[in-house]
Rosetta silent file (secondary structure, phi, psi, omega in degrees, C-alpha in Angstrom):
SEQUENCE: XXXXXXXXXXXXXXXXXXXXXXXXXXXXXXXXXXXXXXXXXXXXXXXXXXXXXXXXXXXXXXXXXXXXXXXXXXXXXXXXXXXXXXXXXXXXXXXXXXXXXXXXXXXXXXXXXXXXXXXXXXXXXXXXXXXXXXXXXXXXXXXXXXXXXXXXXXXXXXXXXXXXXXXXXXXXXXXXXXXXXXXXXXXXXXXXXXXXXXXXXXXXXXXXXXXXXXXXXXXXXXXXXXXXXXXXXXXXXXXXXXXXXXXXXXXXXXXXXXXXXXXXXXXXXXXXXXXXXXXXXXXXXXXXXXXXXXXXXXXXXXXXXXXXXXXXXXXXXXXXXXXXXXXXXXXXXXXXXXXXXXXXXXXXXXXXXXXXXXXXXXXXXXXXX
SCORE:     score description
SCORE:     0.000 S_00000001
   1 L     0.000  136.192  179.588  121.977  129.673  116.221 S_00000001
   2 L   -86.893  127.614  178.957  118.789  128.038  114.934 S_00000001
   3 L   -77.547  163.388  178.633  116.639  126.494  117.648 S_00000001
   4 H   -63.295  -33.504  177.718  115.020  123.081  117.262 S_00000001
   5 H   -65.098  -41.412  177.806  111.645  124.813  117.191 S_00000001
   6 H   -64.523  -40.335  179.873  112.736  127.029  114.303 S_00000001
   7 H   -63.623  -40.568  179.005  114.081  123.995  112.441 S_00000001
   8 H   -63.653  -43.688  179.266  110.779  122.170  112.909 S_00000001
   9 H   -63.037  -35.883  178.696  108.822  125.163  111.617 S_00000001
  10 H   -64.215  -44.657  178.144  111.132  125.320  108.609 S_00000001
  11 H   -63.038  -41.311  179.718  110.472  121.663  107.754 S_00000001
  12 H   -60.944  -42.005  177.794  106.752  122.208  108.239 S_00000001
  13 H   -65.639  -37.231 -179.306  106.829  125.142  105.803 S_00000001
  14 H   -65.918  -20.754 -178.703  108.821  123.085  103.311 S_00000001
  15 L   -97.229   11.599  171.980  106.035  120.502  103.296 S_00000001
  16 L  -100.516  138.715 -176.046  103.395  123.032  102.265 S_00000001
  17 L  -134.425  146.120 -176.923  102.761  123.318   98.549 S_00000001
  18 L   -75.484  -22.484  178.663  100.846  125.753   96.378 S_00000001
  19 L   -85.422  123.798 -175.182   99.380  123.098   94.097 S_00000001
  20 H   -64.237  -29.783  178.761   96.280  121.595   95.787 S_00000001
  21 H   -70.416  -44.984  177.095   96.808  118.168   94.219 S_00000001
  22 H   -59.641  -43.386 -178.920  100.406  117.987   95.439 S_00000001
  23 H   -64.598  -38.841  178.083   99.291  119.135   98.883 S_00000001
  24 H   -63.516  -39.513  177.129   96.552  116.500   99.005 S_00000001
  25 H   -62.353  -45.002  179.256   99.110  113.823   98.146 S_00000001
  26 H   -63.427  -44.867 -178.371  101.404  115.037  100.936 S_00000001
  27 H   -62.367  -33.492 -174.922   98.568  115.242  103.459 S_00000001
  28 H   -86.545  -40.464 -167.266   97.438  111.726  102.608 S_00000001
  29 H  -118.696    1.187 -178.173  100.665  109.777  102.027 S_00000001
  30 H   -54.622  -45.336  177.550  103.578  111.551  103.719 S_00000001
  31 H   -59.174  -35.472  177.216  103.716  108.995  106.590 S_00000001
  32 H   -65.097  -42.222  179.625  103.795  106.210  103.990 S_00000001
  33 H   -59.361  -47.782 -177.118  106.669  107.902  102.144 S_00000001
  34 H   -66.140  -42.770 -177.482  108.701  108.248  105.320 S_00000001
  35 H   -68.557  -26.501  179.607  107.956  104.751  106.584 S_00000001
  36 L   -79.512   -5.650  175.953  108.956  103.253  103.239 S_00000001
  37 L   106.614    7.347  176.091  112.434  104.729  103.610 S_00000001
  38 L   -73.825  128.461 -179.150  112.203  107.972  101.608 S_00000001
  39 L   -71.770  138.647  179.590  114.526  110.558  103.188 S_00000001
  40 H   -59.775  -34.062  178.164  112.846  113.748  104.380 S_00000001
  41 H   -64.483  -38.473  176.516  115.605  115.715  102.666 S_00000001
  42 H   -64.422  -39.539  179.217  114.766  114.093   99.320 S_00000001
  43 H   -62.110  -48.128 -177.103  111.105  114.984   99.815 S_00000001
  44 H   -65.284  -47.206 -178.422  111.866  118.624  100.567 S_00000001
  45 H   -64.077  -38.852  179.203  114.411  119.059   97.773 S_00000001
  46 H   -68.725  -41.128  178.976  112.149  117.401   95.212 S_00000001
  47 H   -60.217  -33.740 -179.146  109.147  119.475   96.268 S_00000001
  48 H   -64.920  -24.007  179.417  111.146  122.658   95.698 S_00000001
  49 H   -92.067   -9.759 -175.486  111.460  121.700   92.027 S_00000001
  50 L   -93.932  118.713  176.388  107.786  120.792   91.611 S_00000001
  51 L   -92.292  -34.713  179.071  105.517  123.611   90.483 S_00000001
  52 L  -147.336  170.084 -178.923  102.425  121.483   89.808 S_00000001
  53 H   -57.352  -30.230  179.949  101.287  117.863   89.961 S_00000001
  54 H   -64.311  -17.438  177.957  102.254  117.462   86.315 S_00000001
  55 H   -88.057  -12.232 -168.674  105.908  117.849   87.398 S_00000001
  56 H   -54.848  -55.727 -175.803  105.712  115.123   90.053 S_00000001
  57 H   -62.486  -43.466 -178.321  106.850  112.103   88.075 S_00000001
  58 H   -63.448  -43.418 -176.046  109.649  113.877   86.232 S_00000001
  59 H   -73.292  -33.797  175.330  111.157  115.457   89.346 S_00000001
  60 H   -70.567  -28.496  173.313  111.054  112.262   91.383 S_00000001
  61 H   -64.415  -40.293  177.211  112.794  110.571   88.488 S_00000001
  62 H   -61.686  -42.363  178.951  115.572  113.162   88.793 S_00000001
  63 H   -64.330  -41.466  178.451  115.898  112.424   92.505 S_00000001
  64 H   -62.093  -38.600 -179.384  116.007  108.685   91.806 S_00000001
  65 H   -65.217  -29.360  173.525  118.749  109.206   89.229 S_00000001
  66 H   -60.501  -44.972  179.047  120.883  110.867   91.915 S_00000001
  67 H   -68.389  -33.080  175.487  120.703  107.638   93.934 S_00000001
  68 H   -62.216  -41.182  177.847  121.485  105.636   90.803 S_00000001
  69 H   -64.166  -39.788  176.990  124.706  107.621   90.369 S_00000001
  70 H   -61.899  -41.685 -179.899  125.604  106.971   94.003 S_00000001
  71 H   -64.335  -43.967  179.515  124.968  103.254   93.455 S_00000001
  72 H   -63.968  -40.671  177.835  127.119  103.130   90.332 S_00000001
  73 H   -63.495  -41.523  179.683  129.955  104.969   92.097 S_00000001
  74 H   -64.358  -40.853  178.024  129.760  102.572   95.048 S_00000001
  75 H   -63.437  -40.545  179.869  129.897   99.575   92.725 S_00000001
  76 H   -63.781  -29.933  179.056  132.912  101.040   90.929 S_00000001
  77 L   -87.887   -1.295 -179.062  134.661  101.393   94.297 S_00000001
  78 L    79.656   15.792 -179.743  133.801   97.836   95.306 S_00000001
  79 L   -95.297   79.571 -171.696  131.431   98.952   98.074 S_00000001
  80 H   -65.746  -38.277 -179.867  128.703   96.408   97.396 S_00000001
  81 H   -64.494  -44.290  178.057  126.698   97.025  100.579 S_00000001
  82 H   -63.029  -38.659  179.609  126.548  100.767   99.911 S_00000001
  83 H   -63.845  -42.450  179.098  125.564  100.079   96.305 S_00000001
  84 H   -59.190  -46.060  179.432  122.710   97.819   97.383 S_00000001
  85 H   -62.283  -39.496 -179.464  121.331  100.498   99.681 S_00000001
  86 H   -69.711  -37.725  176.014  121.585  103.163   96.980 S_00000001
  87 H   -64.053  -38.290  176.678  119.820  100.959   94.422 S_00000001
  88 H   -64.036  -42.540  177.468  117.033  100.425   96.956 S_00000001
  89 H   -60.774  -41.767  179.089  116.802  104.197   97.499 S_00000001
  90 H   -63.007  -42.898  179.670  116.615  104.729   93.741 S_00000001
  91 H   -62.183  -41.913  179.371  113.848  102.140   93.410 S_00000001
  92 H   -62.371  -42.360 -178.460  111.828  103.793   96.176 S_00000001
  93 H   -68.946  -39.297  175.681  112.115  107.219   94.561 S_00000001
  94 H   -61.960  -42.138  178.614  111.158  105.898   91.133 S_00000001
  95 H   -62.060  -44.245 -179.991  108.120  104.226   92.699 S_00000001
  96 H   -60.160  -32.343 -178.857  107.136  107.423   94.465 S_00000001
  97 H   -74.094  -31.100 -171.666  107.310  109.225   91.144 S_00000001
  98 H  -106.877  -22.713 -160.940  105.061  106.931   89.137 S_00000001
  99 L   -65.190  -32.790  176.261  102.627  105.094   91.399 S_00000001
 100 L  -109.832   -5.876 -174.361   99.887  107.765   91.498 S_00000001
 101 L   -97.409   94.946 -173.094  101.059  109.833   88.538 S_00000001
 102 L  -117.829    3.888 -178.647   99.202  108.400   85.534 S_00000001
 103 L   -69.060  -37.047  176.688   98.354  111.477   83.474 S_00000001
 104 L  -100.933   98.655 -173.750  101.548  111.143   81.439 S_00000001
 105 H   -61.903  -38.700 -179.695  101.472  107.494   80.374 S_00000001
 106 H   -64.178  -43.437  178.798  104.992  107.559   78.981 S_00000001
 107 H   -65.824  -41.703  178.716  106.408  109.001   82.213 S_00000001
 108 H   -59.267  -50.233 -177.575  104.407  106.527   84.301 S_00000001
 109 H   -63.747  -39.473  178.820  105.636  103.529   82.325 S_00000001
 110 H   -64.191  -39.496  178.592  109.234  104.767   82.394 S_00000001
 111 H   -64.746  -41.159  177.814  109.048  105.194   86.178 S_00000001
 112 H   -63.553  -46.129  179.361  107.701  101.679   86.653 S_00000001
 113 H   -62.067  -39.754 -179.434  110.418  100.178   84.449 S_00000001
 114 H   -67.635  -39.083  177.246  113.096  102.162   86.283 S_00000001
 115 H   -60.228  -46.506  179.923  111.790  101.041   89.679 S_00000001
 116 H   -63.321  -42.811 -179.709  111.936   97.398   88.592 S_00000001
 117 H   -61.340  -46.117 -178.400  115.405   97.825   87.093 S_00000001
 118 H   -68.441  -38.746  178.305  116.843   99.420   90.236 S_00000001
 119 H   -64.932  -39.214  177.434  115.216   96.885   92.530 S_00000001
 120 H   -64.112  -34.856  176.877  116.649   94.070   90.417 S_00000001
 121 H   -67.585  -33.255 -178.624  120.101   95.663   90.737 S_00000001
 122 H   -79.250  -29.724 -167.320  119.690   95.781   94.522 S_00000001
 123 H   -57.164  -40.638 -179.348  118.221   92.324   94.984 S_00000001
 124 L   -59.628  -26.673 -179.266  121.441   90.213   94.879 S_00000001
 125 L   -99.483    3.350 -176.287  122.784   92.114   97.876 S_00000001
 126 L   -73.608  142.523  173.802  119.566   92.286   99.901 S_00000001
 127 L  -134.929  126.140   -1.713  119.404   90.745  103.349 S_00000001
 128 L   -60.675  152.124 -173.564  117.229   88.854  104.142 S_00000001
 129 L   -63.469  150.376 -176.199  117.691   87.371  100.685 S_00000001
 130 L  -131.298  127.274  172.702  115.026   87.901   98.031 S_00000001
 131 E  -109.070  144.509  175.515  114.213   85.725   95.016 S_00000001
 132 E   -99.279  130.091 -173.998  112.007   86.861   92.139 S_00000001
 133 E  -130.937  150.981  173.327  109.487   84.228   91.039 S_00000001
 134 E  -105.398  138.720 -175.582  106.827   83.854   88.369 S_00000001
 135 E  -130.261  126.156  176.033  103.458   82.376   89.330 S_00000001
 136 E   -64.389  128.078 -177.666  100.719   81.227   86.930 S_00000001
 137 L  -105.027 -174.778 -179.346   97.629   83.311   87.637 S_00000001
 138 H   -66.137  145.399  176.948   93.927   83.053   86.859 S_00000001
 139 H    56.586   32.497  177.271   92.863   82.838   83.217 S_00000001
 140 H    78.776    5.653  179.474   96.458   82.429   82.107 S_00000001
 141 L   -71.899  132.679  177.303   97.583   85.738   83.626 S_00000001
 142 E   -83.518  130.929  176.875  101.239   85.778   84.605 S_00000001
 143 E  -114.945  159.331 -178.726  101.925   86.988   88.151 S_00000001
 144 E  -131.571  140.105 -179.489  105.257   87.935   89.720 S_00000001
 145 E  -134.565  164.639  169.992  106.343   87.627   93.332 S_00000001
 146 E  -115.413  127.473 -174.171  109.233   88.270   95.680 S_00000001
 147 E  -122.590  130.353  172.216  110.027   85.337   97.951 S_00000001
 148 E  -126.009  119.851 -176.747  112.134   85.191  101.090 S_00000001
 149 L   -99.711  120.543 -179.561  112.405   81.774  102.775 S_00000001
 150 L   -78.816  -36.376  176.947  113.198   81.847  106.473 S_00000001
 151 L  -169.082  146.434  177.501  113.666   78.048  106.664 S_00000001
 152 L   -56.441  134.438  178.352  112.451   75.052  104.665 S_00000001
 153 L    83.357    4.505  179.100  109.006   73.987  105.805 S_00000001
 154 E   -75.495  155.837  173.876  108.167   77.263  107.563 S_00000001
 155 E   -63.176  160.927 -172.773  104.652   78.720  107.353 S_00000001
 156 E  -120.161  135.391  171.471  104.062   81.253  104.588 S_00000001
 157 E  -110.010  121.603  173.836  102.679   84.762  104.696 S_00000001
 158 E   -91.474  122.064 -177.821  101.307   86.090  101.402 S_00000001
 159 E  -107.812  126.799 -174.241  101.588   89.891  101.372 S_00000001
 160 E  -107.693  132.671  167.689   99.300   91.791   99.001 S_00000001
 161 L   -69.925  171.195  173.951   99.772   95.257   97.535 S_00000001
 162 L  -100.455 -135.376 -179.890   96.782   97.541   97.261 S_00000001
 163 L   -68.690  -46.156 -168.429   95.797   99.702   94.329 S_00000001
 164 L  -124.098   -4.665  173.976   99.130  101.409   93.745 S_00000001
 165 L   -81.600  175.383 -174.235  101.702   99.695   95.973 S_00000001
 166 L  -139.660  171.194  175.884  103.802   96.821   94.643 S_00000001
 167 H   -58.560  -34.536 -179.429  105.519   93.640   95.698 S_00000001
 168 H   -65.960  -46.147 -178.806  108.748   95.669   96.019 S_00000001
 169 H   -69.673  -35.282 -179.695  107.273   98.198   98.447 S_00000001
 170 H   -73.949  -32.905 -177.341  105.471   95.505  100.448 S_00000001
 171 H   -73.764  -10.895  177.543  108.502   93.210  100.677 S_00000001
 172 L   -55.296  -30.914 -176.118  110.401   96.005  102.397 S_00000001
 173 L   -95.349   15.936 -173.819  108.873   94.804  105.712 S_00000001
 174 H   -61.140  -33.004 -173.005  109.809   91.121  105.255 S_00000001
 175 H   -60.236  -40.986  179.973  112.375   91.046  108.087 S_00000001
 176 H   -62.662  -42.084  178.595  109.763   91.536  110.803 S_00000001
 177 H   -69.039  -37.282  179.985  107.609   88.714  109.495 S_00000001
 178 H   -68.938  -35.730  175.799  110.629   86.464  109.037 S_00000001
 179 H   -62.668  -25.839  177.660  111.753   87.132  112.597 S_00000001
 180 L   -85.181   -3.444  175.282  108.325   85.837  113.617 S_00000001
 181 L   106.330    6.073 -179.057  108.974   82.603  111.706 S_00000001
 182 L   -95.827  139.980  156.139  107.254   83.217  108.360 S_00000001
 183 E   -78.028  149.113 -171.505  108.578   82.815  104.875 S_00000001
 184 E  -123.627  127.023  172.960  107.226   85.790  102.924 S_00000001
 185 E  -117.219  110.193  175.140  105.741   85.909   99.429 S_00000001
 186 E   -96.919  130.511 -164.484  104.887   89.440   98.241 S_00000001
 187 E  -120.767  131.121  164.065  102.691   89.255   95.182 S_00000001
 188 E   -95.575  100.312  175.319  101.948   91.419   92.145 S_00000001
 189 L   -84.271 -171.712 -179.140   98.560   90.076   91.095 S_00000001
 190 L   -53.751  130.983  177.177   96.586   91.290   88.069 S_00000001
 191 L    76.370    6.420 -176.666   96.817   95.049   87.630 S_00000001
 192 L  -113.976  132.100  173.018   99.364   95.420   90.419 S_00000001
 193 H    50.934 -127.640 -177.496  102.933   96.675   90.059 S_00000001
 194 H   -57.237  -38.590 -178.144  104.896   94.802   87.430 S_00000001
 195 H   -70.314  -13.038  178.913  101.814   92.815   86.354 S_00000001
 196 H   -69.613  -14.131  179.316   99.950   96.057   85.588 S_00000001
 197 H   -77.264  -13.113  178.016  101.932   96.291   82.347 S_00000001
 198 L  -134.259    5.429 -178.248  100.010   93.305   80.953 S_00000001
 199 L  -153.292  165.627  178.602   96.829   93.003   83.061 S_00000001
 200 L  -114.630  159.499  178.242   94.125   94.956   84.879 S_00000001
 201 L   -61.723  159.120  177.619   92.840   94.655   88.442 S_00000001
 202 L  -142.917  142.159 -177.063   89.988   92.258   89.146 S_00000001
 203 L   -74.841  -26.714 -176.380   87.517   92.168   92.047 S_00000001
 204 L   -85.087   66.574 -172.281   87.435   88.347   92.363 S_00000001
 205 L   -70.189  -10.313  174.896   90.826   88.188   94.041 S_00000001
 206 H   -61.582  -28.990  177.395   90.115   84.738   95.440 S_00000001
 207 H   -66.494  -33.611  178.577   91.125   83.439   92.004 S_00000001
 208 H   -68.157  -48.185 -177.283   94.522   85.105   92.464 S_00000001
 209 H   -68.943  -36.282  176.549   95.117   83.646   95.919 S_00000001
 210 H   -60.921  -41.116  177.858   93.967   80.185   94.878 S_00000001
 211 H   -65.607  -39.826  179.020   96.560   80.268   92.081 S_00000001
 212 H   -66.168  -40.119  179.208   99.241   81.465   94.505 S_00000001
 213 H   -66.772  -39.077  175.232   98.384   78.718   97.010 S_00000001
 214 H   -55.495  -43.834 -179.317   98.553   76.116   94.237 S_00000001
 215 H   -66.517  -42.753  179.473  102.078   77.355   93.486 S_00000001
 216 H   -60.124  -42.073 -177.445  103.077   77.355   97.168 S_00000001
 217 H   -62.788  -22.823  179.486  101.923   73.753   97.582 S_00000001
 218 H   -93.972   -7.599 -177.132  104.334   72.701   94.831 S_00000001
 219 L   -82.355  129.141 -173.751  107.315   74.631   96.192 S_00000001
 220 L   -67.231  -21.862 -176.375  109.754   72.334   98.022 S_00000001
 221 L  -100.894    1.363 -174.215  110.690   74.902  100.690 S_00000001
 222 E  -116.380  145.146 -179.968  107.194   76.164  101.553 S_00000001
 223 E   -96.637  100.288 -178.836  104.495   74.711  103.822 S_00000001
 224 E   -72.148   -4.976  178.896  101.227   74.889  101.902 S_00000001
 225 E   -92.570   -8.420  179.904   99.270   73.729  104.960 S_00000001
 226 E  -132.609   90.412 -175.148  100.096   76.859  106.995 S_00000001
 227 E  -124.687  130.078  172.398   99.352   79.996  105.010 S_00000001
 228 E  -112.525  163.855 -175.864   98.482   83.467  106.252 S_00000001
 229 E  -135.060  135.034 -179.190   97.316   86.464  104.248 S_00000001
 230 E  -137.012  125.959  178.241   98.034   90.148  104.787 S_00000001
 231 E  -141.593  142.239  179.121   96.681   93.046  102.718 S_00000001
 232 E  -120.124  152.620  178.984   96.570   96.817  103.136 S_00000001
 233 L    59.242 -127.402  178.275   94.387   99.492  101.523 S_00000001
 234 L   -62.384  -25.351  171.651   92.630   97.909   98.524 S_00000001
 235 H   -63.215  -22.199  175.048   94.598   94.813   99.536 S_00000001
 236 H   -76.039   -9.863  166.412   92.498   95.018  102.701 S_00000001
 237 H   -91.461  -45.895 -178.788   89.523   94.232  100.475 S_00000001
 238 H   -56.795  -43.360 -171.916   91.329   91.580   98.443 S_00000001
 239 H   -64.582  -54.364  179.969   92.510   89.661  101.518 S_00000001
 240 H   -66.537  -30.938  176.401   89.193   88.980  103.322 S_00000001
 241 H   -62.196  -47.359  179.878   87.459   88.334  100.000 S_00000001
 242 H   -63.411  -41.811 -177.836   90.068   85.728   99.123 S_00000001
 243 H   -63.583  -32.325 -179.822   89.988   84.191  102.603 S_00000001
 244 H   -71.269  -22.638 -175.391   86.224   83.746  102.399 S_00000001
 245 H  -112.184  -10.752 -177.910   86.517   81.762   99.166 S_00000001
 246 L  -120.750   97.307 -173.342   89.883   79.993   99.612 S_00000001
 247 L   -68.274  -12.026  179.947   89.770   77.600  102.614 S_00000001
 248 L   -77.734   -7.159  173.252   93.510   76.860  102.472 S_00000001
 249 L   -84.013  123.407 -175.309   94.208   80.305  103.991 S_00000001
 250 L   -81.360  -37.178 -176.641   94.386   79.842  107.761 S_00000001
 251 E  -158.244  152.876 -171.392   94.167   83.460  108.935 S_00000001
 252 E  -138.590  137.859  169.910   93.976   86.929  107.428 S_00000001
 253 E  -114.149  127.010  178.537   94.870   90.486  108.403 S_00000001
 254 E  -118.274  115.719 -175.015   93.077   93.267  106.497 S_00000001
 255 E  -108.861  116.140  173.325   94.463   96.756  107.102 S_00000001
 256 L    55.450   41.216  179.058   92.415   99.842  106.167 S_00000001
 257 L   -98.168  158.522  179.099   90.504   98.087  103.406 S_00000001
 258 L   -87.106  144.473  166.785   87.081   98.949  101.989 S_00000001
 259 L   -77.477  -41.257 -179.412   83.958   96.890  102.412 S_00000001
 260 E  -136.076  104.937 -175.952   82.505   98.691   99.402 S_00000001
 261 H   -61.516  -38.174 -177.706   85.014  100.525   97.195 S_00000001
 262 H   -67.266  -29.313  178.237   82.327  102.459   95.323 S_00000001
 263 H   -67.962  -19.984  178.875   80.959  103.880   98.587 S_00000001
 264 H   -91.234  -10.982 -165.975   84.370  105.514   99.125 S_00000001
 265 H   -54.039  -50.533 -174.142   84.626  106.898   95.592 S_00000001
 266 H   -65.821  -23.452 -179.778   83.467  110.487   96.088 S_00000001
 267 H   -93.401   -0.568 -177.861   85.824  110.993   99.029 S_00000001
 268 L   -76.138  147.504  172.027   88.937  109.654   97.304 S_00000001
 269 L   -58.138  150.781 -178.232   91.750  112.008   96.259 S_00000001
 270 H   -58.657  -36.701 -178.358   91.621  112.860   92.576 S_00000001
 271 H   -69.235  -28.477  177.153   94.914  111.049   91.970 S_00000001
 272 H   -71.342  -40.871  176.211   93.506  107.841   93.511 S_00000001
 273 H   -62.810  -40.057  177.107   90.482  107.957   91.218 S_00000001
 274 H   -65.144  -39.979 -179.749   92.842  108.490   88.286 S_00000001
 275 H   -64.965  -42.187  178.770   95.034  105.621   89.463 S_00000001
 276 H   -65.145  -37.417  175.836   92.085  103.228   89.732 S_00000001
 277 H   -56.954  -44.573 -179.156   91.002  104.276   86.245 S_00000001
 278 H   -68.596  -53.456 -171.953   94.455  103.323   84.984 S_00000001
 279 H   -72.419  -21.463  176.864   95.019  100.091   86.914 S_00000001
 280 L   -87.752   -2.469  179.700   91.490   98.802   86.273 S_00000001
 281 L    72.159   26.881 -178.592   91.929   99.291   82.526 S_00000001
 282 L   -84.817  151.157  179.858   89.036  101.772   82.336 S_00000001
 283 L   -75.640  -30.366 -178.714   88.645  104.244   79.500 S_00000001
 284 L  -158.567  176.672 -175.962   87.644  107.092   81.821 S_00000001
 285 H   -68.749  -26.842  176.425   86.636  107.824   85.409 S_00000001
 286 H   -64.847  -44.016  177.426   82.957  107.125   84.685 S_00000001
 287 H   -65.920  -38.687  179.370   83.805  103.592   83.615 S_00000001
 288 H   -63.772  -41.701  179.257   86.134  103.245   86.603 S_00000001
 289 H   -63.337  -37.404  177.036   83.401  104.346   89.011 S_00000001
 290 H   -65.802  -40.965  178.548   81.076  101.753   87.489 S_00000001
 291 H   -65.959  -31.609 -178.606   83.746   99.062   87.900 S_00000001
 292 H   -59.855  -26.340  179.772   84.259  100.118   91.524 S_00000001
 293 L   -66.400  -18.942  178.879   80.771   98.775   92.329 S_00000001
 294 L   -78.966  -15.817 -177.624   82.115   95.267   91.681 S_00000001
 295 L   -92.427   75.525 -177.951   84.636   95.634   94.531 S_00000001
 296 E  -137.752  149.934  177.412   82.292   94.813   97.382 S_00000001
 297 L  -100.701    9.796  178.598   82.171   92.238  100.162 S_00000001
 298 L   -60.887  121.742  178.869   78.379   92.229  100.275 S_00000001
 299 L    78.306    3.981 -177.165   77.258   88.611  100.501 S_00000001
 300 L   -95.615  -40.842 -168.152   80.860   87.332  100.501 S_00000001
 301 H   -76.349   -9.891  178.713   81.844   87.094  104.152 S_00000001
 302 H   -59.432  -28.767 -176.664   79.074   84.691  105.136 S_00000001
 303 H   -91.467    5.349 -178.760   81.273   81.834  103.949 S_00000001
 304 L   -70.666  122.627 -177.682   84.326   82.891  105.964 S_00000001
 305 L  -116.001   -1.764 -179.826   85.394   79.983  108.161 S_00000001
 306 L  -121.433  155.954 -172.934   88.841   81.174  109.276 S_00000001
 307 E   -67.912  145.773  176.265   89.753   84.121  111.545 S_00000001
 308 E  -134.253  131.354  174.867   90.267   87.613  110.160 S_00000001
 309 E  -105.241  124.276  179.243   91.737   90.609  111.979 S_00000001
 310 E  -109.845  121.837  177.322   90.657   93.982  110.600 S_00000001
 311 E  -113.824  145.688 -178.334   92.764   97.016  111.547 S_00000001
 312 E  -154.884  150.098  174.425   91.882  100.602  110.715 S_00000001
 313 E   -93.464  138.885 -176.871   92.909  104.136  111.570 S_00000001
 314 L   -67.627  -21.066 -178.234   90.257  106.424  113.016 S_00000001
 315 L  -110.376   25.452  178.890   91.463  109.319  110.826 S_00000001
 316 L   -61.493  116.134 -177.529   91.768  107.399  107.547 S_00000001
 317 L   -82.939  -12.694 -178.343   90.954  110.033  104.876 S_00000001
 318 L   -95.524  -49.532 -175.229   90.502  107.524  102.037 S_00000001
 319 L  -124.601  106.901 -177.275   88.493  104.688  103.526 S_00000001
 320 L   -55.103  143.209 -175.929   86.337  105.536  106.580 S_00000001
 321 H   -60.944  -23.663  178.627   86.983  103.275  109.538 S_00000001
 322 H   -61.825  -26.860  175.885   83.313  102.244  109.541 S_00000001
 323 H   -64.560  -42.457  177.009   84.078  100.254  106.380 S_00000001
 324 H   -65.207  -40.816  177.795   86.603   98.181  108.313 S_00000001
 325 H   -58.678  -39.159 -179.125   84.182   97.716  111.182 S_00000001
 326 H   -66.115  -38.151  177.108   81.617   96.344  108.745 S_00000001
 327 H   -58.883  -49.274 -178.513   84.100   93.777  107.422 S_00000001
 328 H   -64.234  -41.476 -178.708   84.780   92.505  110.936 S_00000001
 329 H   -64.085  -42.156 -176.371   81.106   92.522  111.913 S_00000001
 330 H   -79.090  -11.295  173.055   79.977   90.569  108.860 S_00000001
 331 L   -77.719   -1.306  176.160   82.754   88.040  109.415 S_00000001
 332 H    62.524 -137.185 -178.663   80.699   86.975  112.406 S_00000001
 333 H   -68.994   -9.299  179.369   82.522   85.035  115.082 S_00000001
 334 H   -88.253  -12.170 -173.003   85.627   84.928  112.859 S_00000001
 335 E   -97.847  141.905  173.725   86.115   88.705  112.802 S_00000001
 336 E  -132.573  137.577 -176.154   88.095   90.925  115.162 S_00000001
 337 E  -118.884  130.489  177.035   88.344   94.701  114.808 S_00000001
 338 E  -121.987  110.069  178.254   91.220   96.892  116.006 S_00000001
 339 E   -98.258  123.763  179.227   90.655  100.648  115.691 S_00000001
 340 E  -100.088  110.408  179.957   93.784  102.770  116.129 S_00000001
 341 L   -63.645  130.703  179.903   92.865  106.230  117.352 S_00000001
 342 L    83.677   -1.219 -178.929   94.639  108.910  115.348 S_00000001
 343 L   -75.432  141.827  178.289   95.736  106.438  112.682 S_00000001
 344 L   -94.177 -164.461  178.855   95.823  107.581  109.071 S_00000001
 345 H   -67.914  126.895 -175.011   95.380  105.489  105.908 S_00000001
 346 H    81.195   -7.661 -176.251   97.432  102.340  106.343 S_00000001
 347 H    52.249   36.258  179.416   98.145  103.464  109.925 S_00000001
 348 H   -71.441  -19.670  179.960  101.634  104.331  108.696 S_00000001
 349 H   -81.068  -17.344 -178.546  101.863  107.180  111.180 S_00000001
 350 H  -137.101   56.436 -173.343  101.438  104.852  114.186 S_00000001
 351 H   -63.058  -30.157 -176.887  102.784  101.449  113.099 S_00000001
 352 H   -69.408  -13.725 -178.544  103.777  100.392  116.620 S_00000001
 353 H   -87.057   -5.578 -179.613  100.134  100.479  117.707 S_00000001
 354 L  -142.305  -31.429 -174.768   99.030   97.647  115.441 S_00000001
 355 H   -65.115  -45.545  177.539  101.848   95.797  113.643 S_00000001
 356 H   -59.031  -39.856  178.917  103.222   93.931  116.711 S_00000001
 357 H   -64.936  -45.499 -179.604   99.682   92.880  117.628 S_00000001
 358 H   -62.946  -38.306  179.509   98.895   91.785  114.053 S_00000001
 359 H   -64.654  -47.557  179.295  102.156   89.844  113.845 S_00000001
 360 H   -63.736  -37.949  179.305  101.520   87.992  117.102 S_00000001
 361 H   -61.771  -43.459  178.554   97.915   87.369  116.043 S_00000001
 362 H   -66.420  -39.077  177.233   99.053   85.766  112.795 S_00000001
 363 H   -57.786  -47.801 -178.445  101.618   83.624  114.608 S_00000001
 364 H   -62.466  -42.050 -170.382   98.899   82.295  116.913 S_00000001
 365 H   -90.581  -20.217  178.901   96.371   81.632  114.173 S_00000001
 366 H   -97.079  -38.717 -172.361   98.623   80.347  111.375 S_00000001
 367 H   -88.198  -10.934  179.343  101.220   78.368  113.285 S_00000001
 368 L   -61.762  138.767 -178.273   98.858   76.611  115.686 S_00000001
 369 L   -74.544    0.000    0.000   98.795   72.873  114.998 S_00000001
């Protein structure tokens, strides 16, 4: 009989990999994979087929296709709920395969298209319900969002992806926000998710949020006078920057975001530097590093007039927690800083230590009359 200790050691061994890039990805993002709904068994089985990072996208596509077959079989049997869940699983696996894997452009693009296709297949059966919407963005850029309305006239939370997450991955957590009374709009702005196929990231994200707020104010079921903003990772830079320049945002939560993206550059995983090169539309990493200097909050936060909560993990390997502290400090009397001891990037390993607090904080600061 295998003891629980032996089983744990076996799983631990299965999560060790000979390729240093693959291992760095696991060390950095494994809690995010698990929290997003990726099964540990899928991770282990897929890793066994991966010899090097160059195999990552292809093998995760194979795993996603397994879930697609399950979804198709469930639909053929009339099991719509099971099919919805399987399509969601397929979308998550496709996303995991492409989001940091940009060396093979054809594989990356195919993974993104497959993620969108599977999510669209799942969406009609999702609960809480999800609508896909198009939003006019800055300079004529088309943006795409996922919207879930808790009740007509409810306050709105705009949820921002970071560098490599998407509206689909961020909208996964909508139920918690909706239970707190928010309608939720998860947004693919320029260079993010679906919009990355026709646009590049931009540092002046206040233009994105201003366009989104304009759209919210015209929507018959949304309250444009009570808007909150939530962003993680690079979204934790976008959110306070936007809040400082867009007064219609009542309150903002910034999770594990950089004050100065370029100051983090040398410590970033190689795949993150490659991803920023891709999503920023740079020709090479030298150009991307130069563009990273534009992603700074220096001189921006002085104009912040609404409260901002900055959360950070003490063990964040991508963005040192001191960057988050600086955001809160320079926000003056509007800033509050919550450091989670032992938290990783995104604090995905200890979500219970900050998400309930952040949710209650947003309720207090957005819904107050």
